[in-house]
N, C-alpha and C positions, 0 to 999 in steps of 0.2 A: 694361264695354263689351258683354258678352254680353247683358245685359238690354236695353240700348238696341237692339242688332241684332235681338233677338227681338221687341221691341215694334214696330219698323219692319216686320219681316217679317210679323207678324200683322196689323198695320194695313193694310199694302199688300195682303195677301190679301183682307181684308174690303172695302177700298175699290175694288180693281181687279177681283178675280175675282167678287165678289158681283154687280156690275152686269152682267157678261157672262152669268153663269148665268141671271139673271132676264130680261134682255132677249132672250137666245137662246131661252128657254122661251116667252116671249110672242110671238116672231116667227111661228112656223107658223100659229097661229090668226089672227093679224093678216093674214098673207099670204093665207090662205083668204078672209077678208072682202074684201080688196082684189081678189082674182081674181073673186069673185062679183059685185062691183060696180066694174068698171074705171073708171067715171066719177066715183067717190067720191074726191075729192081728199083728204079727211081720212084715209080708209083707206090711200091710197097714201102720204101723208105719215107716217103712223104706222109703216108698214113701213120707209120710208127712215130714219126716226129710230132705230128699233130696230137696224137694220143699222149705222148710224153709231156708236151706243153700243157695240155689240159690237166693231167695228173699233178704235175709239179705246181702249177699256179693255183690249182684247187686247194692244195695244202697251204700255200702261202696266203691264200685268200682268207684263211681263218683269222688273220690279224684285222681284217676289216670290221667284223662285228665286235671284236675285243676293244678296238679303239672307238667304235661307235657307242658301245655301252659306257665307256669312260667319258666320252664327250657328253652323252645324254645325261649322265649322272651329274657332271659339272654344271650343265645347263639347267638341271632340275626338271627335265621333261620325260623322265622314265615312265610316267603313267599316262602321258598324252596318247590319245587314240591313234594319231598318225604314226607315232613311233611303235606302238603295239602292233599295228597292222604291218608296218615295215619289218618288224622282227619276225612276225609270222610268215610273211612272204619270203624273207631271207632264208628262214628255216626250210620252207617248202622248196625254194630254189636249190638249196644245198642237198636236200633229199632227192630231188629230181636228178641232180648232177651225180650224186654218189650211187643211187640205186638204178637209174635208168639210162643215163648217158655213158658214164665211164665204163661200166661192164660191157655194154654193147660195143663201144669203141674197142675195148680190149679184144673181144671175140673177133671183130673184123680185122684188127691189126695183126692178129695171130692167124689170119686166113680162114677163120671159121665164120661163115655168114653168107648171106645171099643179097641180091639186089633189094629184095623186099625188106630185109633187115636194115638196109641203109635208109629206106623210106621211113620206117618207124623211128629210127634214130634221128632223122631230120625233124620229125614231129616233136620228139622229146627235147631236142636241142632248141627248137622254136619256143616251146613252153618255158624252158630254162631262161632263154633270152628275154621273153616277155615278162617273166617274173622280175628279172633284174631291171628291166625298163620301168616297171611299176614302182619298184623300190626307189629307183633314181628320181622319178617324178615326185614321189612322196617326200624324199629328202630335199628337193628343191622347193616345192610348193609349201610344205609343212602347214597343213590347215590349222588355223588358229595361231599361227606364229606371230611374233611381234615385229617381224622385219618390215611389214608393210608391203611386201611383194605380192 
């Protein structure tokens, strides 16, 4: 059962978190193009599509920690420091996405915003991506794990 839960956890992370990180990273430059040419329907459509991808996959991404907790419980590692740190970083990444990235994307997708807003958004997106990178490294390295890696 642990292998099944782990496989679903990893696949969910790839399928759900991957698109958010890519679309969120593409959003600020796309928003700058849309702000520079407000009459360009294609640029506006791209911004709206990227925001929709981020919103939808953020919701789908909830299954990642759900299966992560199930996997950790089966493995008996819920109290391990690496996992506690991973949980904290995941919660922080979710908070950054929900409170700092998505609302700013929405404002820009609705035509409310400035070039400076895209710069701040790029910074928050970078923080979000770095948090996920740290979680990924912890999941692979797992300090104190018995894998020998």
